[in-house]
Structures are given as C-alpha cells and as structure tokens.
C-alpha angles and dihedrals in degrees: 000000000000109000101172138008122195122187127181130175099001115139108305091345110111097177129333132171123187127188115203133199124206123268125041122351131171137198118207136172145119121305109273095025093116106266091129090053090059088052089049090052091058090047089054089053086052090059099259116164111273128216125206091227088067088076115101114256109265095022124103095214146005122232127199124182129179124189113204128190098236124222097155120203121210093277096054094039090054092049093050090050091050090051092047093246119144113233112242139172088258127049116198118197116191133178134182126192118187130200088244089064097255112146121193130180135187138185112197089343092305112124111241138165127261086249089061089054088051090055094046097044099074089059091054111030144007121205120204113186135184091246090059090067090074090053088067088080089066113096091211090056091048091050091049090053090055091047090050091050095046096041091233098166094120093047091048094047091052091048094047092048092049091048091051090051092049091046091053093049093043090052089051090050091050090050092051093046090052089049089049092053093051095033099114095046092046094048090052090050092048092049091052093050094046091048091051092051093043091051090057091042095199120200128215108273092001094129093055091050091049093051090052091049091048090053091052094048093048090055099036095120093053091044090053091049093049093045092051092050092048094046089050093056096041103043118350107056125085088251095039116164094237093053092046092050090050091050090049091051091054092050093050090049089054090049089052089053087053090058105264114138097234100131094119091047090051090052093050093047091050090050090050091052091049091049091050090050088052090051089051092053092046094049091046090053094048090046089056089048091053091054093095137198104249090236097049096085091054090049092050092048091049093049092048091049090054093050093046090053088055091049092051089055104035111021146341092254138028089251089058091049090054091046089051089052091053091048091051090052090053093046091049090052090050093048092049088057096037095110091059092042092052090056092048092047092048090052092048092049090049092051092048091049089053090050090049092049091053092050093045093048090052089051091046091052092049090049093050091051094044092044091056092049092043093051091050092050092048091049089055091053090047087055087064089053097057094268098109113163093030114142124203126192132186103209119199123201138160121239115231120233118168091205094058118107092212115090127194125175090349096308131103107235138193115254138173147160090298096054140270103284134072123223127227121182111216129190136192104193094184132044115264095025124120114242112257134179106294095221091062102045111022117105122225092261093047091048091051092052094047090048090054095043094053097060090039091061092041091052090053089059094058119091098205118088135198098059120151109239114195118194113191111201094316088150094079112147095012131118146139117025091354090057090051090050090050091052090051092050091051089050090053090053089050090060088072105023139024107265122199118183132188102207147164093195116104090203090060094043092050093050094056126102093220131029131199123186115209114204138172117230133177117231120180091342096311128107116230139169121248125189121203126192103223125224125206100283092039090052090053090053093047094048089048090052089051089052099044108020126235094332104069112203129197088246089057090049091052091050089049091052089052092051093046092046092054092065 
C-alpha cells in the first residue's frame, strides 16, 4: 500500500507531498492542473523510461519518492534478497532524473537499476490508464491478458524453450543446406588455398628466423671485421687476453706455493680464462656463420617474400596462416560429410518442431479454456456496470503461411515463441448480436467499462493483497447510473487493495474514502501544481463543482450532499 508520495521538479510540480490512507482515494481537478503528472510520477517509480524534458524548467533534476507499507509476497521477497535489500515493514522507492540525462534509482537506499524497479513494481502497484484502452485492440495484449488470467507461465516457458531449440536447429540446417549448395565451389577454393600453403610449406617461427638471418647476411662484412678485431685482442696478439690470464694463473699458483692464501683468487682467475676461451670459440663460430655464400641473401629474401605473400592473403602472421590452414582442413572435412550432416540436421529439426508443436498445442488448449472462463467472468463484472447481457469471446485461430514448416489440419501456419494461434477479442454488447472485434464496434463508454472489468477480474485471481491500484480516467464516456455502478465496483476493489482513481465523475469522487483536489496556481509568475487533501465541507464544494462546473449552485451543493451521504 502506498503511504506517501513525494514529487519535486516534475513538469509544473514544484514540490508536492501526499499522504494516503488505505481503501478508496480519488484525485480530482481541472484539466491541466497536474493530475497526469502525479500518475507519471508513479510510472517513474515503476521503472518507466524517463525523459530529461520532464524536469521542471529551472530545476536541475526531478525527484520522486514513494513509501509503501511492505507485506512482501514470495515474489517480492525473492527479488529483494537477490538485490541484497533487507526486507522491512516499509519499502521506499526513489528515483532521480537530471537534466544531464543521469538517471538514479534506489530501493530502501540501495542503488538499483530502472529494470529492478520494473521488476518490483508489479508486486506493489498496477496502473491502468485511459491510453491503455486502445491497446486492447492488439492481439498480443489480448493474449497476454488470457495468459495472466490462466497463469500460463509454465506452458509459455515450455513453448518458448521448445521454439528456441527448433530455431537453433533450423538455423543449423539452413547453414548446412547453404554449404551444400555451394559445396563444389567452396571445396575448389579450399583446395587451391591449401595447395598454395602446402607448396610454401611454412614452419612455425620461420619468418622470424629468416629476418634474423637476413640481418646477419646484410652486415656480414662488418661482422667479419669486428670478429677479427675481437679475436686479435682476445687470443691472437702477443698480449692476448687468454695468454695473459694463463700467465697470471701460473704466477698465482707460485704465490700459493710460497704460502699466500690465494686459492679462491686462483679459482676465479681460472674461471675467467675459461670463460674468455668460450667467448673466443663462440665468436669464431659466428664469424664462420657470417661468411656467407654470395647467393644466400637472395635465397633468404626470396623465401621471405613468398611467406609475406601468404601472410597478406591468409593472416597477419605466419601463426595465423597456419591456423587458417587448420581451419580449412576442418571445413573441408565438414563439407565432405555435408550430405550426411544435412540429413541428420533435417531429422533433428523435424524432431524439435514436433516437440514445439506439442508444447504449443498444450498452451493453445490452456488458452482456450482460460479464455472462455475469463470472458464469462468479465461479462459478469460488466453486468454490474450496466452492460448486462454483454458477451465476450476470445477467439483463437491460426494464420496460414504456405512457407511455414509447421502444418495443422492440412495447412501451413505461422508460429512463434508465443504459440501457434492468434487471439481476437470479440464483443456482443447487446443481446441477439453476433460478437465482433471489440476495437471496431465498442463505444467509448463500453470500452472504458471493459477496460475496467478486465483488471478487476485479473485482480480477483491474485492471492496477494494490499496492492495499490491506480485508475487514470478510465471512466471516460460514463455517467448517471453507470457512473454510480462504477463507483461501487471500485469500492469493492478497495476492500482488498488500495484504490486510487483520477476521475471527473462526481459519483466516483463522492464514493471515495479520501479525496485530493489537484489545482494549478500561479506564484510569482510561475504556474505550479498544488494538491489539497479535502475535508468534509471542501469535498462537498468539489463534488458540487464537478456536477455544475465553475459556478456552483445551491442545487449542485444539495446534489453533492446526497451523493456524499449515500456512501
């Protein structure tokens, strides 16, 4: 139940705070006063998409906060646990939208996403607006209503899962059939590429080794010069390092014999001589390697050019060329066996389509049964709204499509994740008439009553209580005895849930337990919305205004007193 609603910086609302009681509450006021903005504020708390132009001119952000008395059912409790929010007696939803486009949401001071608000909202409030009436012409909306009534979640999940499986296998079959149709051309292309790579016979890391060798060959003269100079200093000259180190070792050995403790020094000097000798051998070997065959550099350049051509065609590195070769081998093996694989994929797709059809038929059957029961229940509610004798029918029918692989009763039919039948809501508003599509024949008043009856029946199917039901001008086109019947129905709903109604009907306003008047005032040259909780005498005046217009007569006041007294 909504205990308090605070709105700041939304449209012409500067700052408004409303405190609600349980039961039946109404909001009334002239058109343009800001009633719709209060509805928008609750939609924002429900996770609706926010626009920056909703922010009041001159403000940097809008802020909406709703405080709900929390009696979480299993669904909401599970969501709060998932979000890491501790369940409490009070649930506070808050949302800020800034002119910069920043959008922030909280539940009990824990930052959440707008998607989390969307998931929490159905456990707290349900908003039924006048614009939603026109959505009733949409077959998808009608089908969803039946599913909500019948509790078809499990049927739908099975159907959606089966459809996803079929879709995956059908896509694989399409891929293989495409491969089959281009198989010969592709095999020829693969053979050419593999032959080109095989002719070059590249080795792992070969390009790097060739580049190193090319560098050596290009500088062979300088390398030979440097090696000769180094060898001269280390081993060939009269004062060569190796000879001098050997002479030093002999002298240290003699000093040891004379009693000096130079054993460690002798060892280190010997190691140094051995290391220098190793350097001499290594340099000598590399010097010999650098003495090239005059044709070797051309051979290396030619080999690198060949490998680089492969890399331009098949990968940015030799490793990628080799990986491409392996992929071609795998693709060739797959294409060679494509005939067999097409048969296997076709059989798998056929089995998954059969499984889908079984799941979809079970869903279709459940929908037909629920639709019949739902239509009967809605007709009974319409009887309370001066539409006795009205008959509703949810008609289910497949849509033929010759290209569809799914066949029913000898016809190929359209199918999808939501089943294989389309829904059409028909209505016969008067006895003796044939039911026809509601969108084409229902008057505004009839549409309003059907739109109210549908959620009324759906609400009766839900076990949880204490929801906030907001009806936004769903009384369009109603008046007189029908308006009084509507008010009574809303009062019955308020015995279980909190009901808030934006209305222009005095009969509805008079029947409510609580009454707020929404008005537009001008303060220092700026329009703003003000909301006043009306007391007894003020309610009489407001109901009289709704009856008579701006000029309230004593007759209107008397009529208002009668309506208020009939509560």
